[in-house]
N, C-alpha and C positions, 0 to 999 in steps of 0.2 A: 506277038504283041501288036496291038492295033495302034493307030495314030493317037487316039485319045489317051491310051495308057502311056505312050511315049511322051506326050505333052505333059501329062500329070507328073510323070517321073522327073522330067526336066524342070518343071515348076517347083517341085519339092526340093530338087537339088539346088536350084538358084536361091530359093528361100533359105535353105540351110546354110549356104555359103554366105549370104548377106548377114545372117544372124551370127555366124562364126566371125566374120570380119568386124562386126559391131562389138563383139565380146573381146576379141584379142587386141583391139586398138589400145587398150590400157596396159598391155604387156610391153615393158621396156627392158632393154639389155641390162640396165643398172637398177631396175626396180625390184621390189620384193614379190610382185605378182608374177606367177609363171603360168605357162600353158597347162602344166600338170595341175595347178590349183584350179584352173577353169574346168578341166576334165573331171576332177573330183567333185566340184560343185554340181556339174551337170549330172554326174552319176548319182548324186544324192537327191537331186530334184526329180529327175526322170530316168531312172535306171533302165527302163524297158525301151527307151528310144534308141534308134540305130545310130551308132557312131561311125562304123566302117562297113562299107559294102564293097567287096572285091570278088570278082568272078562269081562263084556260087556260094560265097561265105558272107554271112551277116554277123556283125558283132555289136552288141548293145553297149551303152555307156557303162552299165553295171558290170558286164563281162570285161570290158577294157580296163575299168578301175581295179577289178579283182586281179587281172593279169599284171597290171602295173604294181600292185601291192605285193604280189608274189616275188617279183623281181627286186623290189625295194627291200623286202625282208631278207632275201638271199644276199643282196649286196651288203646290207647292214651286218648280217651274221658273219660275213667274210671281211669285215673291217673296212669296207668301202664307204666313204662319206662325201659330204658336200665338198666340191673342189677337186676331188680325185679324178684322175684321167683313167678311163677304162677302154680297152680295145675289144671289139667284137669280131670274132671269126665265125662266120656262118654262111650258109648257102644264100645266094641271091634269089629269093623267091617271095 
């Protein structure tokens, strides 16, 4: 990767982080707006945009929303709802 590619990647990262900070400023601990609401909105507006880049894996907002919905449907089917406490036992990766 050349210097120009690195600069572009870092510019895109900083732009994305600034947009994220602007959007999440309205999320309050006692408010009704959640980060999940914002992710779902972004997935509806631009599902093809990248939400997560980690090592060699890229996940779009659409894919992230679909995965979150699968977990939510599983939780709901197992009687887990708002306010319930859930423990996760999984590999750290």
